C-alpha positions in Angstrom: -0.1 -0.3 0.2 1.3 3.6 -0.9 3.1 5.5 2.1 0.4 8.4 1.5 -2.6 6.2 1.4 -1.2 4.6 4.9 -0.8 8.2 6.4 -4.7 9.0 5.6 -5.8 6.0 6.6 -4.0 6.2 10.0 -5.8 9.5 10.4 -9.1 7.8 9.9 -8.8 5.0 12.0 -10.8 6.4 15.3 -12.8 3.4 16.7 -15.7 1.2 15.8 -19.0 2.2 14.2 -22.0 1.9 16.1 -25.5 0.9 14.9 -28.2 3.9 14.5 -30.6 3.2 16.9 -33.9 5.2 17.0 -34.6 7.9 19.4 -37.8 9.6 19.6 -37.3 12.9 17.6 -38.3 16.3 19.4 -41.6 17.2 18.5 -40.6 21.1 17.7 -38.2 19.5 15.1 -40.8 17.5 13.2 -43.5 19.9 13.1 -40.8 22.3 11.8 -39.8 20.1 8.8 -43.8 19.2 8.1 -44.6 22.9 7.9 -41.8 23.4 5.4 -43.2 20.4 3.3 -46.8 22.0 3.8 -45.6 25.3 2.1 -43.9 23.6 -0.8 -46.8 21.5 -1.5 -49.4 24.9 -0.7 -47.3 26.7 -3.4 -47.5 24.2 -6.0 -43.9 23.4 -6.2 -44.3 19.9 -5.0 -47.1 17.4 -5.3 -45.7 15.0 -2.8 -42.6 14.6 -0.7 -41.0 12.6 1.7 -38.4 14.2 3.8 -35.8 12.1 6.3 -33.7 13.9 8.9 -31.0 13.1 11.3 -30.1 15.8 13.4 -27.9 15.5 17.0 -28.1 11.7 16.0 -32.1 12.0 16.3 -34.2 10.7 13.3 -37.3 12.7 11.9 -39.3 11.5 9.0 -42.4 12.9 7.2 -44.6 12.3 4.1 -46.9 15.0 2.7 -49.1 14.9 -0.3 -50.4 11.7 -2.1 -48.1 8.9 -3.0 -49.9 8.3 -6.5 -52.8 10.8 -8.1 -55.3 8.1 -7.9 -55.5 8.0 -4.3 -55.3 10.3 -1.1 -52.8 8.3 0.8 -49.1 9.8 1.3 -46.4 7.8 1.6 -45.1 6.0 5.0 -42.2 4.9 7.0 -43.0 1.8 5.0 -42.7 3.2 1.1 -39.3 2.3 -0.1 -38.1 4.6 -2.8 -35.5 4.3 -5.4 -32.7 6.3 -4.4 -30.9 6.0 -7.9 -27.5 7.5 -8.1 -27.5 8.2 -4.3 -26.3 4.6 -4.9 -23.0 6.0 -5.6 -21.9 7.0 -2.3 -22.4 3.4 -1.4 -19.5 2.4 -3.7 -17.5 5.1 -2.5 -17.9 3.9 0.7 -16.9 0.7 -0.3 -13.9 1.9 -2.1 -12.6 3.7 0.9 -12.8 0.6 3.0 -11.1 -1.7 0.3 -8.5 1.4 0.8 -8.2 0.6 4.6 -8.2 -2.9 4.0 -5.4 -2.8 1.7 -7.6 -4.2 -1.3 -6.9 -1.2 -3.5 -5.1 2.1 -3.6 -6.8 5.4 -5.1 -3.5 5.9 -7.3 -3.3 2.1 -9.1 -3.6 1.5 -12.6 -7.3 -0.2 -12.7 -5.7 -2.8 -15.2 -3.9 -4.0 -12.4 -7.4 -5.4 -11.3 -8.5 -6.2 -14.7 -5.6 -8.1 -16.7 -4.8 -8.2 -20.2 -6.8 -6.6 -22.8 -7.3 -3.4 -22.0 -4.5 -1.7 -23.3 -6.9 1.4 -24.7 -7.9 2.4 -20.8 -4.9 5.3 -20.9 -4.7 8.1 -23.4 -0.9 9.8 -24.2 0.9 7.4 -21.8 -1.8 8.1 -18.9 -3.7 5.3 -17.2 -7.1 5.4 -15.5 -6.6 5.1 -12.0 -9.2 4.0 -9.1 -9.3 7.8 -8.0 -10.6 8.8 -11.5 -13.3 6.3 -11.5 -14.7 7.6 -8.1 -14.2 11.2 -9.4 -15.8 10.8 -12.6 -12.5 11.9 -14.6 -11.4 8.7 -16.2 -12.3 9.7 -19.8 -15.2 6.7 -19.9 -18.3 7.4 -21.3 -21.2 8.1 -19.5 -23.5 5.1 -20.2 -23.1 1.8 -22.0 -23.5 2.2 -26.0 -27.1 1.6 -26.7 -28.3 0.0 -29.6 -28.0 1.5 -33.1 -31.8 0.8 -33.7 -32.4 2.7 -30.3 -30.1 5.6 -31.3 -33.1 7.9 -32.6 -36.3 8.5 -30.4 -39.0 11.0 -30.3 -40.6 10.1 -27.2 -40.3 11.6 -23.8 -36.4 11.9 -23.1 -34.8 12.4 -19.9 -31.9 15.0 -19.1 -29.2 13.0 -20.9 -31.3 13.2 -24.2 -32.4 9.4 -23.8 -35.6 7.9 -23.8 -36.1 6.5 -20.5 -37.4 3.2 -22.1 -34.2 3.1 -24.7 -32.2 3.9 -21.2 -34.0 1.0 -19.6 -33.4 -1.5 -22.5 -29.8 -0.7 -22.5 -28.7 -0.7 -19.1 -31.1 -4.1 -18.1 -30.0 -5.7 -20.6 -26.6 -5.3 -20.4 -24.3 -8.6 -19.4 -21.2 -9.0 -18.1 -19.8 -10.2 -20.8 -20.8 -7.4 -23.0 -19.8 -4.5 -20.4 -16.2 -5.8 -20.6 -16.2 -6.6 -24.3 -17.8 -2.6 -24.8 -14.7 -1.5 -22.1 -11.9 -3.1 -24.0 -13.3 -0.9 -27.3 -13.6 2.4 -26.1 -11.3 5.4 -26.5 -11.2 7.6 -23.9 -12.5 11.1 -24.4 -9.8 12.9 -22.6 -6.8 12.3 -20.7 -7.7 10.5 -16.8 -7.8 13.1 -14.2 -8.1 15.9 -16.4 -11.7 16.8 -17.4 -15.1 15.9 -15.7 -17.7 13.7 -17.3 -20.2 12.1 -15.5 -19.8 8.5 -15.7 -22.6 5.5 -14.6 -20.3 3.5 -16.5 -17.2 4.3 -14.6 -19.1 3.3 -11.3 -20.2 -0.2 -12.6 -16.6 -0.6 -13.4 -15.4 0.6 -9.9 -18.0 -2.1 -8.3 -17.0 -5.0 -10.4 -13.3 -4.4 -9.4 -14.7 -4.4 -5.8 -16.2 -7.6 -6.3 -12.9 -9.0 -7.9 -10.9 -8.1 -5.3 -12.8 -9.0 -2.0 -14.1 -12.5 -4.2 -17.8 -11.2 -3.2 -20.8 -10.1 -5.1 -21.8 -6.0 -4.7 -24.8 -7.1 -2.8 -22.8 -9.1 -0.1 -20.2 -6.4 0.3 -23.2 -3.4 0.5 -24.9 -5.4 3.3 -21.3 -6.3 5.3 -20.0 -3.1 5.4 -23.1 -0.3 4.9 -26.2 -2.0 5.6 -25.5 -4.4 8.7 -23.5 -1.5 10.6 -26.2 1.2 9.9 -28.9 -1.1 10.8 -30.7 -0.5 7.5 -33.1 -3.4 7.0 -35.1 -2.0 4.4 -32.6 -1.6 1.5 -31.4 -3.5 -1.0 -29.5 -2.9 -4.5 -31.8 -5.9 -6.1 -35.3 -7.0 -4.6 -37.3 -10.0 -5.8 -39.1 -11.2 -2.6 -42.9 -10.0 -3.9 -43.6 -9.4 -0.3 -41.0 -6.4 -0.3 -41.4 -5.4 -3.9 -44.9 -4.4 -4.0 -43.9 -1.7 -1.4 -41.5 -0.1 -3.9 -43.0 3.1 -5.4 -43.3 4.0 -9.2 -43.8 7.5 -10.4 -44.5 9.9 -12.9 -42.4 11.3 -15.5 -43.0 14.8 -17.0 -45.7 14.2 -19.3 -47.5 12.3 -16.3 -46.6 8.9 -17.8 -46.5 6.3 -14.7 -43.0 4.7 -14.6 -42.5 1.2 -12.7 -39.2 0.9 -10.6 -36.4 -1.1 -11.4 -36.2 -4.1 -9.3 -33.4 -5.9 -10.4 -30.0 -4.8 -12.1 -28.0 -7.2 -14.1 -24.4 -5.5 -13.4 -25.6 -5.5 -9.6 -26.8 -1.8 -9.4 -23.7 0.3 -8.5 -24.8 3.0 -10.6 -28.4 3.5 -9.2 -29.9 0.5 -8.1 -30.4 0.8 -4.3 -34.1 1.3 -3.1 -34.8 2.2 0.8 -37.3 3.5 3.1 -36.9 7.1 4.3 -36.0 5.5 7.6 -33.3 3.8 6.5 -31.6 6.7 4.3 -31.7 8.6 7.6 -29.9 5.7 9.2 -27.5 5.7 6.3 -26.9 9.7 6.9 -26.7 9.2 10.4 -23.6 6.3 9.5 -22.2 8.7 7.3 -21.9 11.2 9.6 -20.5 9.5 12.4 -16.8 10.3 12.7 -15.8 7.0 14.3 -16.8 5.4 11.1 -13.2 5.6 9.4 -14.8 4.1 5.6 -17.3 6.9 6.0 -14.9 9.5 7.0 -12.2 8.5 4.3 -15.0 8.3 1.7 -15.5 11.8 2.0 -11.9 13.0 1.4 -11.6 15.1 -1.7 -10.0 13.7 -4.4 -10.3 16.2 -7.4 -11.1 19.8 -7.4 -13.7 21.5 -9.9 -13.3 24.9 -8.0 -11.7 25.8 -4.7 -15.0 25.2 -3.0 -16.2 22.5 -5.3 -14.6 19.0 -5.2 -15.4 15.4 -5.5 -14.6 12.7 -3.1 -15.3 9.1 -3.3 -18.5 9.7 -5.4 -19.6 12.5 -2.6 -19.9 16.4 -3.8 -17.7 18.5 -1.3 -19.4 21.3 -1.3 -18.0 24.7 0.8 -20.3 27.8 -0.2 -19.9 29.6 2.0 -16.2 29.2 2.9 -16.4 27.5 6.5 -19.3 25.4 5.7 -18.3 22.2 4.5 -21.4 19.8 2.9 -21.6 16.5 1.3 -24.1 16.3 -1.4 -25.6 13.9 -4.0 -28.6 13.7 -5.9 -30.5 10.9 -8.1 -33.2 10.4 -10.4 -35.0 9.0 -13.2 -38.1 9.5 -14.9 -40.4 8.5 -12.1 -38.0 9.9 -9.1 -36.1 12.8 -7.9 -34.1 13.1 -4.5 -31.3 14.9 -2.9 -29.4 14.0 0.1 -26.8 16.3 1.5 -24.6 16.2 4.9 -24.0 18.8 7.2 -21.3 17.8 9.3 -20.8 20.9 11.2 -24.5 20.8 12.1 -24.5 17.1 13.0 -27.3 17.3 10.5 -28.7 15.0 7.3 -31.5 15.9 5.1 -33.0 13.9 2.7 -35.9 14.5 0.1 -37.7 12.4 -2.6 -40.7 12.9 -4.7 -42.0 10.2 -7.4 -43.1 13.2 -9.4 -40.4 14.4 -12.2 -40.3 17.5 -13.5 -37.4 19.7 -15.0 -37.4 21.7 -11.7 -37.8 19.1 -9.3 -34.1 18.5 -8.3 -33.9 22.5 -7.6 -37.2 22.5 -5.8 -35.9 19.9 -3.7 -32.5 21.3 -2.7 -34.3 24.6 -2.2 -36.3 22.5 0.7 -33.6 20.9 2.0 -31.7 24.0 2.5 -34.9 25.4 3.9 -35.4 22.6 6.4 -31.5 23.3 7.7 -32.0 26.6 7.9 -35.1 26.5 10.1 -34.0 23.9 12.2 -30.6 25.5 13.0 -32.3 29.0 13.6 -34.7 26.8 16.2 -31.7 25.5 18.2 -30.2 28.9 18.2 -33.0 30.5 19.4 -33.6 28.1 22.3 -29.8 28.3 23.3 -30.5 32.1 23.7 -33.5 31.8 26.1 
């Protein structure tokens, strides 16, 4: 293991990680969260929203608005939402754990873990390193190549310009054999480490490397290093049991189509397969905020700088705006769901918000809601201290 990694790892070896336990939330805190959610719904900015908060180790969950348009009932603590790309933070945490375990080095050529046949995974003599996969700077494409017959579609497109059905056929039809065959044929778009290009494909490759070095499936690794320590019993990347799958929410795209969830991912689901209840997302945020958790802490160490106040750690966005207020963030979304998760370590606070109504403005509205909840909760605590 490289000396730099050893020094950094030692700095974060601060003890074992306790399981998150449900302490009763403060009634005033829950009322604050509910009031903010109600305001956003009353103003027509959201039809429905579920919010999870951990503050000072205490959990809060709030569900407002009807989960489905043909029924009045809101979501509840048993509703399972796709968290989509927030799953990437699971992979970043696993990669940090692998560094701690001496299985990976951030500065290692990824071909060390792939074997021969991938001479193309370098540009101008610069190979892809593990850190490049974790920071979306590998030069790899954003997604798996779509079939030629799907290249032109005239139906509802997502933000990447792909019809959701086309994207679904491509991703859910991908095999590991085809994935590695494609990987051996890519020409990198840029020198690794020089340019940011968000890559679902790169996250999937990271997970496949983790499976090789641990000789375990991604499901097993997530369960061992994240779900069990965090006490997350209603979360999984792949769900097959009909007693559980019926709880997974579908949602509505921008033109009102009802879009079903993806229950099973053939490549494991690293890019966005995790599904969780809101209480479990609260447990996950508490797990990430725990400064006795060395893998979580290491996953939040910035590895690439976009700007002095906007960096990327192991799949977390490390944002320091304004200066001195470092937060860690990831968004997730698809044609049936949008969600935002932000950690505020200085406040011992994490906030997650999700809606199954997709509009072009949804992520921005959820982001504003999260920051509003944070401002109200912090102000309430400051007021209580002055009384």
